[in-house]
N, C-alpha and C positions, 0 to 999 in steps of 0.2 A: 383396481380402485378405475373407471374411470375417466375417462381427460379431463370432461368434466368438471368430477370430486375431485379432481390432481389439481385442474389449475385455482381452485378457492379455496380458503382458509379452512379446514375443521373441527369441529370442537369438539374435544376430548371427553371419555363421558367423567372422567376428573374434574375435567375446568368450573371453576367455581367454587370447591372443593376450600372447606373452613383451615384446612392445614396449615401452620404456620412452616410448613417447607414445601419446595417444589417439588414434582415426579414426573411421569410420565410423559405426563400433559402441555408441560411448554415448551414438546417437539413440531413445529409445524405437518399436521399432516404426519406424525412419528417419524419424522424424517431427522438425521442425526445433525449435532450444526457447533461449531466453534465455539467456544467461552473459556472466561480468561477467569484462576479463582484470586483474586484480589490477598483475602490475608483467607486458613483460619483458625478457625477455636475449640479449644476442650470446656465444655461446659457442664460442671460438674447436676447443675441441673435442671435441664432443658426439657423444654414440654413437650415429650412425646406423646400423641396419643394419648394427652387426657392424667398422663402423669409423666411425675418427675422421675428423669433418667440421667448419666452421665453420657455424653454423646460427640463427639466429633462435627463440626458440623462446620462447609466450608460457602464461602461467600463472594459471590464473583463483580467486576467490574460494569458487564455488560446488562446494566439491572433490569435494558427494556428486554432480554432473554432470557432470560434471566433471574426475573424479579423479585426471587424469598432465598429465601437460603438454600445445600441444599445439606442433610441429613447425611452421613455420610455412616454407611456400613458396614459389612465386616468385607465383603467383597471390595467399593468402591475403594475403602479404606488403602488392602494390598495393592489395587493395582496400582493407586495415586501411590501411595511409597513407592511403587516398584520403578512407577514412570520420571517418578522425580528426582530416584536414585535419594532416598532418603528412608530415612525407622522412625523420623521426628514431623510429624504431620501439620506440627503447630511449625516449623522455620520452612515452607514451600507459601512461595509471593506468588504473584505476577506470575500463574502457569497458566500456559493454554491448555485445556481439553477438550476431547471430541465427546461431548456427550452422547448418547442413542440407546437403545431401549432395546431388551433382552427378556427371554422368554426365562422367567422364575418361577422360585414354587410361592403359591397365596397361601401366609400361610393361616389365612381364616380358613379357612379348608380344605387346601390338603392343593388344591389346584395346581396348571396352572394361568400366571397373568406376566405382561410386562411391564415390567420396572424400567424407570432413570439408574442407566449406568456409566457411570465414564469408558473411556474406551479402552482398547488395550492398545491400541498405538497413540504414538506423539503427534501429535496433526500438524501439513506440510506450514514453513512458517508463511507467514500473512507475505503476500503482494505486496512489492513501491508503487506507488505510480507514474509513472514513468511523466518526465518532465523534461519539456522540448524550450525551443524559443517560443513558440506561440502558443504551449498551455494559457489556460487560465492562469493559473498561480505563478508562472512565472515569474515580470512586473513586478509582484509584492516582490517574492522571494529575491530581485534583485537588488531591490529598494534595501529592503532587511539588512543584505548584504554591505551595501555601499555606507548606511549609515551607523553600519556595529551591531544593530541591537542578534542579529545571528550570525552564525560565523557556515564554512562550507559541508564543518562535521553534523552540526543542527541539520543543512537540507537532504545529503545525501542521509541519514537516518530514514529519515521519510521519503527522497522519492530517489527514483533509477531515472538521473539524470546521463542524458544523452550529449552529445563528444561538444556538439557545436554551446549551446546552455553551459555545461564546465566549463570552455573557455573562457565566455564574459561573466560567466562568478569570480576565475579565479583575477582576469585582467579587472573585476572587481574591487579584485579586496590588494592587488598590488597601489592604485591611488591612494 
């Protein structure tokens, strides 16, 4: 792929298909993404390629990245339950996965085609935004602490707070 093609978002040949489920076309220029499965359901009458059949369906939090649910085929179910360390897919909630493409057998002609896969590894934890006394959100966080709208635990769950900012947060909660 040329540098020019890498800088623009290309459209996969499946883009615009009328499928009820996502496929490899959601991957920007075929590159892997990290997304969070919000929940999984067992649907006895899922519409799959024009007919109804029992299926596992995963729904994602990031609808901007994964705009439709994902039909979980056998390979993706096995990987997901192994990563989540459960035999019961419907118990998986708020679980981060890597979505990638892999060559697989094309059921229509037996050839090879790329399919959407759940990656074999758990993605790294998200990086927390750094918070210093000079950060844009520092003043708002300090005011929220002073007013009792939140506690330090709430802030440190989302931010990597440096020592100087933490000292001021601790002082604000003592008053």
